[in-house]
N, C-alpha and C positions, 0 to 999 in steps of 0.2 A: 599685226601681232596676234598670234593665237590667243583666245580668251584664257586658256590655262596658263599661259606665260604671264599674263597680267596678274592672275591669282598668285603665281609663284613669287613674283616681285613684291606684291602686297604683303604676303606672309613673311617673306624675308625681311622687309622693312619693319614689320611689327616685331619680329624676333630680335632684330638688331637694336631696337629701342627707339626708332624714329617715331615722332609724335603724330605726324600728319602726312598723308600721301595726296598730292595735288594732281588734278587732271585738267588739261587744256580744253579749249572749246573753239570750234569753227563750224558753222552750218553749211555754207556753200562757197568755199574759198575759190579764188580764180586759178589756183594751181594745185598740184598734187599734195596730199597730206604727207608730212615728213618733218624735216628739221624746222621749216618755217611755220607750217600750219598745224603741227601736232598730230595726234592719233585720229583714226577714223571714227572711233566709237563716241557716241554722245555721252558726255560726262555724267549727267545725273543718273541715267539708266545704268551706266557702268558702275557707279558708286554703289547702287543697290545690289548689283551682282557681287562686287568685292566685299561689301559689308557682311553679306551672308556667309562668306568664307573666312572671315577674320573675327576677332573678339575685342581688341583694345584700340588699335590704331584708328585715328580719325581720318576723315576724307574731306577734301575741299576742291573747289573749282578755282583755277588760277589762269584766266578768269572767265566766268560765264559772260558772254556778250549780251548784256541785259537789254539794250534797246532793240534787239532783234526779236524779242519775245514779249508775250503778255505777262505783266507782273503778277496777275492773279494766278496764272498757270504755274509760274516759277515758284510763287509762295506755296501753292498747294503741293507741288512736287517736293520742294525742300522740306516742308513740315512733315510730309509723309515719310521721306527718307530719314529724317531726324528721328522720328518715332520708331520706325522699323529697325534702324541700325543701333538702337540703344543710345540715342542722343550723341552721335559721333560725326555730325556734319558741320562744316564751315561753308557758308554760301559766299564765295568770292565772286565779285562782279566788277566789270569794267565797261568802257565805252565801245571798245573795238577800234580798229585802225585801218581796215581794208575797205576802201570806198566801193570797190567792185562787188564785194560780198553784200553790202547793203543794197546795191542796185539789183543784184540777182534775186534777192528775196522781197523786193518791193518796199524797203525801208529808206528813209531819207537820212543820208549821212550827216548833213549839216544840222539835223535836229537831235542828234544822238545825246548831246549833253543834257538838253532839257528833258528828253524822254527818260534818261537814266535817273535824273533827280526826281521826276514825278513817280517813276516806278519804285524807287527806293522808299519814298514817302508812303506809297501804298503798301509795300511789303512790310515796313516797320509797323504800320497801323494794324495789319492783319496779325502779325506775330505778337503784338502787344495787346490785342483784344479790343482795339477801337473799331467802332461800327463803320463798315464800308457798304452797308445796304443789304447784307445777307449774312448767313451763318458761315463762319470759317472754321473748318476742322480738317485734320487734327491740330488743335492749338498746341504749340510747344509747351511741354511740361517742364522742360529745362531750357535755359537760354540757347537759342540757335544763333550763333555768331554770324554777323554779316561782315565780310572783309571787302574793303574797297582797295583796288589796285591802282597804281599810277603815281607819277612824280610831278606832274604839272600843277600849277596853282589851283585850277578848278578841281583836279583830282584830290588834292590835299584838303581843300574846303569841303568837298563831298565826304571824304573820310571823317573829317571832324564833325560834320553835321549828322551823318547817317551810320557811320561805321562803328563796329565793335573792335575791328582790327584794320590795320593798314599794311599793305605790302608794296615795297618799292622794288626797283629793278635797275641794275647797272650802276650802283652807287658804291663808292668807297666809304671809309669811316667818316671822313669830314663831310662828304656829300650827304650821307645818311643823317648825321647829326643836324645838319642845316635843314634838311627836309622835315625832320621831326620837330625842330624848333618852329618852323613855319606852320606845320600842322597844328601844333599846340596854340599858336597865336590866333587860330580861327575859332577857338572855343575851349571849354573846360570839361567836356565830356571825356570819360576815361576811354582811351583808344589804345589797344595793344599794338605795338609797332614792330615790324620786321621787314625783311627784304629777301630777294631771290638772287642766287648765284648760278653759274653754269660751269660744269666740268664734264666735258664730253670726250676729251682726249688729252694726251700729254702728261706732264708732270703735275701731280696733285698739289705739290708744295705751295705754289702761289695762291691757289684757291683756298687751301686750308688756312694759310696766313691771313688772307682777306676775311675769311669767316671769323677768325679770332679778332681781327681789327674791328669788324662790324659789331661783334658781341661787346667789345670794350666800349664802342661808341653808343651802346644802349639798345642794340637789337634784341628784342625778346624772343623772336623767332627767326630762323634762317631756313629757307627752302633752297634745295639744290636740284637742278636739272642734270641728270646723268647721261643725257644724250641717247644715242641709238641703243635699241633693245639688246643687241648682241653682246655688248660689254657692260650694260647697266648694272647688273648684279655685282660684278667684280668691283666696279667703281664705287657703288653704294657701300659695299663692305669695307673697302680700303679707306674711303673718306671717313666713315664712322670711327674706324680704329685710329686714324691719324688725328682727327679732331678731338676725340675724347682723351687721347694720350697727352694733349696739350702741346 
């Protein structure tokens, strides 16, 4: 996708009233970028580019594959982006699911859960001013939300322990409510809850209906993937009009 097209979509989302634009992440997937592995641009760098061309909309990663990276570098990048964008970043993280990608970059797939937990602990310490053996700057002046994605038991426990937000995937209203109940059972930290939908083709009616079902089930945020770039702007505009019309 040409960079200016990314800007066009971000500006359109901002003008329509969307709250956050989410970018996917893969470093070295075993197949071509596209419907499975997302866009080719590195998300944190891309967010810096898009934030400079917008004023209100927030940006997030859904999700950054945290165990493939140094948590210190991620924290530094995220805090810098948060400051430069006017406090508009949500750092969304997950474990990753492509074993071949881990092998390609020399990371151990079976250790990704432990590494993610350790990394989140380091990132939270840095964001909240706890000593990690050196000076961390730019320290967030306003909260920099950490979003944890995933619907498994470990993912929900991780969100309850480390997250400010949680994002599910592939859930209907009942499934969402059950996942939230399970998440809440793991702790009493305030965690904002939401989920992600997909509308890439066909009749928008079922997706809009599901969005309302999820909102009624308690979803505080709803992210929608609009599929291929060629029709994304039209789908984004139509979905917003249909959803807000009730």
